[in-house]
N, C-alpha and C positions, 0 to 999 in steps of 0.2 A: 515599576516596582519589582525588585529582585525576587522577593518571595513569591510573587505572582508568576514570574517567569519559571521558577522552580516547579511550581504546581503544574504549570502548562507542560513542562518536560515530563513530569510524572504521569500526567494524563496520557500523553502520547506514547510513553513506554508501555503502559498498561494496555493502551489501545492496540499496540502492535502484537501483543501476546497471542491472540487467537489466529492471526493471519497465517501462520505456518502449521497449525495443528492438523487441518484436514489432509493436506498433502503428505505430511509425515505419517499420519495414522492410516491413510487409505490402503496401502498394501496389505495391512492386517484387517482393517475395518470392512472392506468389501467382501471378504471371505465370511466374516461373522454375520453380516447382514444378508448374505446370499444374493448379491447383485453383480452384474458385469463390472469389470474394472473401469470401463468408460463412463460409468454413472457418476464418477467424481465430478465430471463437468456439470452434471445436473445439480448436484448438491452445492457446488460453488456458485452456480447460476442463481440459486435461491437467495444467497447473500447479496450478490451483485445487483439483482433486480430491485430489491428493497433499497439498496444504496443509491441506485440511479434515480428512483422516485424521490427520495428525500433530498438528494443534492440539487435536483432541478428546482425545488421549492425552498431550498435552504436560505436564500437571500431574504425572502419575505418572513420566514419563521425567525431567523436569527435577529432580524431588525426589531422584532416585537417581544422577544423573550430574553431575560437576563442570561448571559452566556454561562455563568457559573451554574445556575439552576438547570440550564439546558444540559450541561455536562453531567450533572448528578443524575438526572432522570435517565439519560441515555446510557450512561455507564451501568446503572442499576439494571436496565433492560438487558444489556449484553450479559451481565453476570448471571441473571436468572435463566437466560436462554442457553448459555453454556452448560449450566447445571442440568437443564432439561435434556440437552444432547447427551450428557454423560449417562443418562438412564434410557436412552433410545435403544429399542430392540428391533426396529424396522427402519427401512430407508425412508419411508413416508414421514415417520416421526423426526428423523434427522432433518429432512427438508423443511418441515413446518417450523421447527425451532430455529432454523437458519434465517427465516424471513425477518423477524424482529432484529436480529443482529445486524442485518444489512440496513434496515431503516434507521437504526440508531447510529451506526457507524458513519453513514453519509452526513448526518448533521454534525457530529463531532469533528469529522475530517474537514468539512467546509468552514465551520466556525473557527477552529483553531488556526488553520492555514491562512485564512483571510486576516484574522486578527494579527498574526505575526508578520504577514507580508506587508501590512500597512504600517505597523508601529515599531517594528524591530529591524535591525540591519540583517544583511545577507548571512552573516556568520551565525546568527541566532536561528535562522530558518534551517541552515544545514545541521546545526546541533539539535534542533527540534526533531528532524527526521533521523538524526543519529540515535536519539532516544527511542524513536519508533523501531529502528533497526535493532536496538538492544532488546526490546520486547519481542520482536519477531525472531531474534536469535534464540531467546530463552524458551519460546514456545516449543519449537522442535526438540530442544534439549529435554524439556519436561516430558514430552511425548516419548522420546527415546528411553528415558529413565523408566517411565511407566511401562513401556513394552518389555524392557529388559528385566526389571525387578518384579513386576506384578503380572506381566503378560496380558496387559489390559490397556486398551486405548481409552476406556471409560474413565479410569482414574486420572489420566492426563487431562481430560476435559474438566474433571471435577476440581483438580488442583488449580487450574487456571481460573475457574469460576470463583474460588475462594480468594485468590489474589485480587480479582476485580472487585469483590465485595469490600475488601480492605481499603482499596482506593476510593470507593464510594464513600466510606466512612470518613476518610481524610478530606474529601471534597466537601462534604457536609460541614465539617468543622471549619473549613476555610472559605465558606460562602461570603462572609463579609469582605474579603479581599476583592471579590468581583464587584460587589456593590459600591465599594469605595474607589474603584478604578476609574480615574478620569479618562483614561484612554479608551475604555469601553464606551463611556458616554459619548465621547467624540466619535467613535466608530459608528454608534447607533444613530446619532443625530445629524452628523455633518459629513460623513465620508461614504454614504451609500445613496445611490440614486437608482430608481427603478426604471428599467427599459424593458421592452418586450424581448423575448428570446430572439425573435427574427432580427430586431434592430441591433442587438448585441453581436449576433453572428455576422452582421453586415459591417462591423467595424474593421478597419484595415488590419490584416494579419490574423483576425479571429479564426477564420476557417482553418488556416495552417496550424494555429495553436491547438485548436480542438482536435485536429487530426493527429497531432503529435501526442496528445494525452491519450487518445484512443489507442494508438499503436504502442505506446510505452506501457499502458495498462495491460495490453494484450501480451507483450513480451514478458513482463514481470509475472503475470498470472500463469502463463504457459510453463515457465521455468519453475515457479513455486509449486504449482499443482502436480505437474508431471515429471519434475526433476527426479524425485525418489523412484518413481516407476521406471524412468529411463535407466537409472543406475541399476535397478534390480533386474530388468529384462535384458539390457544390452551388456552390462558389465558384471552381471552375476553376483551382485552384492546382496546381503541379507537386508530385510526391511529396516532392521535396527541400525546397521552401518550406513545405509543409504540416508536415513533420517539425520544421522550425525554429520554426514558430508554436506547435506543441504543446509544444516545449521551453520556449518563453516562458511558456506557461501553467503548466508545472511549476515554472518559476523563480518565478512568482507565489506558488505554494504555499510554496516555500523562503523567500522574503522574508517572507511572512505569518507563518510559524512563528518566524522570527528575531525579528520584532517582537512576536509573541505571548508570547515568552519574557520580554520586558521588561514587557509589559502584565499578565502573570500576577502580577507583583510587587504590583500595586495592585488588579487586578480579579479577580473570581472566575471559575472555569471556566464557570459558567452565563452570566455576562455576556459572556464571549468567544464562547460559542456563539451568543448572540443577534446579536452583531456580525457573526460569520461568516455566519450565515443571511441577514442583511440584504444583505451584499455579494454573496452568491450569487444572491439574487433579482434584484439590479440587473444582474449579468452575464448572466443568462438572458434578462431583458427585452430587453437590447441585441441578443442573438443572434436574438430573435424579430422584431426590426425589419428592414425591407428595406435593410440597410446592408452595406457592404463595406470592404475595406482596413483602415485604422487603427481603425475602429469594431469590427471583429471581433477585431483584436489586443487592443484595450482590454477587450473582453468576456471574452476568454480569460484575460487577466491578472487582471481583477477576480474572475473565478470562482476562480482560483488563490488569491488573497488570502482569499476567503471560505472555501474548503475548508480552509485552513491549520489553524485551531484545533480542528476537529471530532475527529479521531482522538486527538490527544494529550490534549485536555481530557476526552473521554469515558473514555479509558483511565485517566487520573489520578484520575477520580472513582470508579473501581471499588472500591478499598479503603474509601473513605468511604461509598459506598452499600451495600456488602455485607460489610464487615469484612475485615481483613487475613487472617484465618484462611481465608477462602474466596477470597481475591483471585486466587491462582495458577490455581485451577480455573476461576473465572469468566472471567478474561482468556483462557484457552484456548478456552472456548466462544464468547466474544465474537469472537475472531479466526476461529473456525470458521464462525460465522454470516456474518461479513464475506466470507469466501472462498466460502461457498455462493452469496451474491449475485454475487460475482465470476465464479463458474462458470456460473451459470444465465442471468443477465440479459443479458450481452453476446451470448450465443448466441441468445436470444429476440429481442433488438433486431436482430441481423444478419438474421434471418428476416423480421421485420417491415419493416426498411428495404429489403430486396431486393424485397419484394412491393409496398411502398408507395413510399417515397422516403427517402433519407437526410436530407431536410429535417425529418423528425419528431424529430431529435435534441434540439433545445432544448425541445420539448414534453414529451418523456419525462423529461428532466432536471428540468424545472420541476415536473412531477407528483410525482416521487419526492421532491424537496426539500420540498414542502408536507407530505407525509406524515411525513417525518423530523421536521420542526419540531413537528408535532402530537404525535408520540410522545415527543419530548424533554420536552414539557410534562407529559404523563402520567407519565413516568418520575420526574421530580422530585416530583410530587405523591405518588406511591406510596412513594418512599424517604425522604420528609421525616421520618418517625418514626425510621427507622434512623439517619439523619445526626444 
């Protein structure tokens, strides 16, 4: 159903809005909350911990609850939590409001990704994540406007919360679409099979796949959370300008996924992953060079283009690599591994950067990327017989 697909795209765009808020606001936020700069990793960890828990159990929950109703409930929780953060006057309050955002995000992420991976073509998966990128691009822009116009990160969170509430109202009005969806019924009744986590991990290529998601989640979160701080401390940008440059990077992700949707019509997911890897290598090399200004902007944009196909292509390969019967559960574990990386690695990077220098950012990104590319090669080798 085309209208249902449009609703799914809107959900994912709204779902992407909060992802860039903390990193963009943090150079101003940590001063107001009177905490060390490295505490951004702790705040992000609160979101990720909740997400890990919910994604691990997402297969069982999604099987028993109407996907439309699940989205309404969790989007509403995210909206309320963002509104709560906008009134936070302490770091503890920020962390407490972040936990329900993580719990709800994990369920939405797993449910929508699995649904699209099973029932739609690769182009739709790329465009789905393109809409997430659009939301993730708008988030830092909202925060940049809030910092420039009102000198307040609180208003940026408040505006984002109001947008989420509007989406919740839309979802409530379109609940019958989910109830009438034959594909959802098929997904719940015939395309999901429960296995223990240990047996799922034992499937050929599963360990490599989960490691890829862990590492790529680490790479994305380090860049997303610490990118603005890197630009402020190493390239002497103001927090407002740094936020806008990171928004341009996420815009590169969005454009890349839009183009990947068309490329997926002619090229395989594996070929798109190779192209994305090559672009990311180029972007990181530029960051390593002693350049400033337009060169850094170009590097961030190219990195965004390269990032674009990774998550949608890897998720869309899941039913092909492990079978539709295991797809829902595998997607849940994949997302959990990604969020474990999102939880742990930014915190580790924040500690290292504080003790050494934020200039190590490109080196860390490059090292992680090389391991990812190697693990992708191993994954395809081990799943060749299954495919």
